[in-house]
DSSP file (Angstrom, degrees, kcal/mol; ACC not computed):
  #  RESIDUE AA STRUCTURE BP1 BP2  ACC     N-H-->O    O-->H-N    N-H-->O    O-->H-N    TCO  KAPPA ALPHA  PHI   PSI    X-CA   Y-CA   Z-CA
    1    1 A M              0   0    0      0, 0.0     2,-0.3     0, 0.0    47,-0.2   0.000 360.0 360.0 360.0 145.7    8.8    2.9   -5.0
    2    2 A K  E     -A   47   0A   0     45,-3.1    45,-2.7     2,-0.0     2,-0.4  -0.879 360.0-139.1-119.9 156.4    5.9    0.5   -5.1
    3    3 A E  E     -A   46   0A   0     -2,-0.3     2,-0.4    43,-0.2    43,-0.2  -0.954  10.8-168.5-118.1 135.0    2.3    1.0   -5.8
    4    4 A F  E     +A   45   0A   0     41,-2.8    41,-3.0    -2,-0.4     2,-0.4  -0.990  10.0 179.1-119.7 129.7   -0.6   -0.7   -3.9
    5    5 A E  E     +A   44   0A   0     -2,-0.4     2,-0.3    39,-0.2    39,-0.2  -0.999   3.1 171.4-132.5 135.5   -4.1   -0.3   -5.4
    6    6 A Y  E     -A   43   0A   0     37,-2.3    37,-2.7    -2,-0.4     2,-0.4  -0.989  14.2-164.7-146.7 133.5   -7.2   -1.8   -3.9
    7    7 A T  E     +A   42   0A   0     -2,-0.3     2,-0.3    35,-0.2    35,-0.2  -0.972  36.8 111.5-118.2 132.1  -11.0   -1.4   -4.7
    8    8 A G  E     -A   41   0A   0     33,-2.3    33,-3.0    -2,-0.4    28,-0.1  -0.967  67.0 -52.1-173.0-177.1  -13.6   -2.6   -2.3
    9    9 A I    >>  -     0   0    0     -2,-0.3     4,-2.2    31,-0.2     3,-0.5  -0.360  65.1 -97.2 -71.4 163.3  -16.4   -1.5    0.1
   10   10 A S  H 3> S+     0   0    0     29,-0.3     4,-2.4     1,-0.2     5,-0.1   0.808 120.0  53.8 -59.5 -36.5  -15.4    1.1    2.6
   11   11 A T  H 3> S+     0   0    0      2,-0.2     4,-1.7     1,-0.2    -1,-0.2   0.904 111.5  43.8 -67.5 -39.3  -14.8   -1.4    5.5
   12   12 A T  H <> S+     0   0    0     -3,-0.5     4,-2.2     2,-0.2    -2,-0.2   0.893 113.5  51.8 -74.1 -35.4  -12.3   -3.5    3.5
   13   13 A V  H  X S+     0   0    0     -4,-2.2     4,-2.7     1,-0.2     5,-0.2   0.924 107.3  54.3 -60.8 -43.5  -10.6   -0.4    2.2
   14   14 A N  H  X S+     0   0    0     -4,-2.4     4,-2.2    -5,-0.2    -2,-0.2   0.891 107.5  50.1 -56.4 -41.9  -10.3    0.9    5.8
   15   15 A H  H  X S+     0   0    0     -4,-1.7     4,-1.4     2,-0.2    -1,-0.2   0.915 110.3  49.2 -66.5 -42.5   -8.6   -2.4    6.8
   16   16 A A  H  X S+     0   0    0     -4,-2.2     4,-1.3     1,-0.2     3,-0.2   0.923 112.3  48.3 -61.8 -43.5   -6.1   -2.1    3.9
   17   17 A V  H  X S+     0   0    0     -4,-2.7     4,-1.5     1,-0.2    -1,-0.2   0.898 104.9  59.7 -64.2 -39.1   -5.3    1.5    4.8
   18   18 A A  H  < S+     0   0    0     -4,-2.2     4,-0.3     1,-0.2    -1,-0.2   0.855 101.5  53.6 -59.2 -34.8   -4.8    0.6    8.4
   19   19 A I  H >< S+     0   0    0     -4,-1.4     3,-1.3    -3,-0.2    -1,-0.2   0.915 108.7  49.5 -67.0 -40.5   -2.0   -1.8    7.5
   20   20 A F  H >< S+     0   0    0     -4,-1.3     3,-1.7     1,-0.3    -1,-0.2   0.755  96.3  70.5 -69.5 -23.6   -0.2    1.0    5.6
   21   21 A M  T 3< S+     0   0    0     -4,-1.5    -1,-0.3     1,-0.3    -2,-0.2   0.631  86.0  69.5 -68.8 -11.7   -0.6    3.3    8.6
   22   22 A L  T <  S+     0   0    0     -3,-1.3    -1,-0.3    -4,-0.3    -2,-0.2   0.669  83.7  90.8 -78.7 -15.6    2.0    1.1   10.4
   23   23 A L  S <  S-     0   0    0     -3,-1.7     2,-0.1    -4,-0.2     5,-0.1  -0.393  93.7 -96.3 -73.6 155.8    4.6    2.5    8.0
   24   24 A H    >>  -     0   0    0      1,-0.1     3,-2.3    -2,-0.1     4,-0.5  -0.483  34.3-117.6 -71.7 146.2    6.6    5.5    8.9
   25   25 A K  G >4 S+     0   0    0      1,-0.3     3,-0.7     2,-0.2    -1,-0.1   0.762 113.9  60.4 -58.9 -26.3    5.1    8.7    7.3
   26   26 A H  G 34 S+     0   0    0      1,-0.2    -1,-0.3    21,-0.0    -2,-0.0   0.650  97.1  61.8 -75.8 -14.8    8.3    9.3    5.3
   27   27 A D  G <4 S+     0   0    0     -3,-2.3    21,-3.3    20,-0.1     2,-0.6   0.610  89.6  77.1 -84.4 -14.6    7.8    5.9    3.6
   28   28 A I  E <<  +B   47   0A   0     -3,-0.7    19,-0.2    -4,-0.5     3,-0.1  -0.880  52.2 175.1-103.8 119.3    4.5    6.9    2.1
   29   29 A E  E     +     0   0A   0     17,-2.7     2,-0.4    -2,-0.6    18,-0.2   0.910  68.6   6.7 -84.6 -49.3    4.8    9.1   -1.0
   30   30 A R  E     -B   46   0A   0     16,-1.7    16,-2.6     2,-0.0     2,-0.4  -0.996  54.4-174.2-143.5 142.4    1.2    9.5   -2.1
   31   31 A F  E     +B   45   0A   0     -2,-0.4     2,-0.4    14,-0.2    14,-0.2  -0.949  17.5 168.7-138.3 111.4   -2.1    8.4   -0.6
   32   32 A V  E     -B   44   0A   0     12,-2.5    12,-3.0    -2,-0.4     2,-0.5  -0.983  19.0-160.3-134.3 140.4   -5.3    8.9   -2.7
   33   33 A V  E     -B   43   0A   0     -2,-0.4     2,-0.3    10,-0.2    10,-0.2  -0.976  14.3-172.5-118.7 128.1   -8.8    7.6   -2.4
   34   34 A Y  E     -B   42   0A   0      8,-3.6     8,-2.6    -2,-0.5     2,-0.3  -0.823  28.0-112.7-114.3 154.3  -11.2    7.6   -5.4
   35   35 A N  E     -B   41   0A   0     -2,-0.3     6,-0.2     6,-0.2    -2,-0.0  -0.691  37.6-165.7 -78.5 141.5  -14.9    6.9   -5.8
   36   36 A A  E  >  -B   40   0A   0      4,-3.1     4,-1.0    -2,-0.3     3,-0.4  -0.811  29.3 -79.9-122.4 164.3  -15.5    3.7   -7.7
   37   37 A P  T  4 S+     0   0    0      0, 0.0     3,-0.5     0, 0.0    -1,-0.1  -0.174 108.1  31.7 -61.2 158.5  -18.6    2.3   -9.4
   38   38 A D  T  4 S-     0   0    0      1,-0.2     3,-0.1     2,-0.0     0, 0.0   0.867 132.9 -62.9  62.7  41.5  -21.3    0.6   -7.3
   39   39 A D  T  4 S+     0   0    0     -3,-0.4   -29,-0.3     1,-0.2     2,-0.2   0.836 102.8 131.4  59.0  36.4  -20.7    2.5   -4.1
   40   40 A M  E  <  - B   0  36A   0     -4,-1.0    -4,-3.1    -3,-0.5     2,-0.3  -0.716  47.9-134.5-115.0 167.6  -17.2    1.3   -3.8
   41   41 A L  E     -AB   8  35A   0    -33,-3.0   -33,-2.3    -2,-0.2     2,-0.5  -0.905   5.1-152.4-122.2 151.4  -13.9    3.0   -3.1
   42   42 A T  E     -AB   7  34A   0     -8,-2.6    -8,-3.6    -2,-0.3     2,-0.4  -0.990  10.2-165.8-120.2 129.8  -10.4    2.7   -4.7
   43   43 A V  E     -AB   6  33A   0    -37,-2.7   -37,-2.3    -2,-0.5     2,-0.4  -0.942   1.8-168.8-113.6 139.7   -7.3    3.5   -2.7
   44   44 A R  E     -AB   5  32A   0    -12,-3.0   -12,-2.5    -2,-0.4     2,-0.5  -0.988   6.0-174.8-129.2 121.0   -4.0    4.0   -4.4
   45   45 A I  E     -AB   4  31A   0    -41,-3.0   -41,-2.8    -2,-0.4     2,-0.6  -0.974  12.0-162.0-122.3 122.1   -0.8    4.2   -2.2
   46   46 A L  E     +AB   3  30A   0    -16,-2.6   -17,-2.7    -2,-0.5   -16,-1.7  -0.924  29.4 167.4-102.4 119.9    2.7    4.9   -3.5
   47   47 A Y  E     -AB   2  28A   0    -45,-2.7   -45,-3.1    -2,-0.6     2,-0.5  -0.911  38.8-115.5-138.0 159.6    5.2    3.8   -0.9
   48   48 A R        -     0   0    0    -21,-3.3     2,-0.7    -2,-0.3   -21,-0.0  -0.827  23.3-158.3 -96.4 125.5    8.8    3.1   -0.4
   49   49 A D        +     0   0    0     -2,-0.5    -2,-0.0     1,-0.1   -22,-0.0  -0.901  15.2 174.1-109.3 108.2    9.7   -0.5    0.4
   50   50 A N        +     0   0    0     -2,-0.7    -1,-0.1     2,-0.0     2,-0.1   0.235  36.3 125.2 -95.2  12.4   13.1   -0.7    2.1
   51   51 A K        -     0   0    0      1,-0.1     2,-0.1     3,-0.0    -2,-0.1  -0.423  66.1-111.9 -73.5 147.6   13.0   -4.4    2.8
   52   52 A H        -     0   0    0      1,-0.1    -1,-0.1    -2,-0.1     5,-0.1  -0.457  39.9 -94.9 -75.3 151.9   15.9   -6.5    1.5
   53   53 A N    >>  -     0   0    0      1,-0.2     3,-1.1    -2,-0.1     4,-0.7  -0.546  31.9-153.7 -67.4 116.8   15.2   -8.9   -1.4
   54   54 A P  T 34 S+     0   0    0      0, 0.0    -1,-0.2     0, 0.0     3,-0.1   0.725  89.7  65.4 -70.7 -17.0   14.5  -12.3    0.4
   55   55 A E  T 34 S+     0   0    0      1,-0.2    -2,-0.1     3,-0.0    -3,-0.0   0.800 111.7  33.1 -73.6 -23.8   15.6  -14.2   -2.7
   56   56 A T  T X4 S+     0   0    0     -3,-1.1     3,-1.8     2,-0.1    -1,-0.2   0.409  86.7 123.2-110.0   1.6   19.2  -13.0   -2.3
   57   57 A A  T 3< S+     0   0    0     -4,-0.7     3,-0.1     1,-0.3     0, 0.0  -0.439  82.7  12.0 -66.3 133.0   19.4  -12.7    1.4
   58   58 A G  T 3  S+     0   0    0      1,-0.3     2,-0.5    -2,-0.2    -1,-0.3   0.442  94.5 128.6  81.7   1.3   22.3  -14.9    2.8
   59   59 A V    <   -     0   0    0     -3,-1.8     2,-0.3     2,-0.0    -1,-0.3  -0.784  56.9-132.3 -90.4 127.2   23.8  -15.4   -0.7
   60   60 A L              0   0    0     -2,-0.5    -3,-0.0     1,-0.1    -1,-0.0  -0.582 360.0 360.0 -78.7 138.8   27.5  -14.6   -0.9
   61   61 A A              0   0    0     -2,-0.3    -1,-0.1     0, 0.0    -2,-0.0   0.454 360.0 360.0 -84.3 360.0   28.5  -12.4   -3.9
């Protein structure tokens, strides 16, 4: 599992959330939005990343 956390104004948080909405619903474990200081929001997303490690792709074992 990987964690993504972002704090910003509501429009930028909405854009970050929209990207994660492209994932399958089973890949998102937890999705929480908090109030942050100065009228900002913090979003914390715990998600499953099933991508292969690009550093080892194509390397023979």
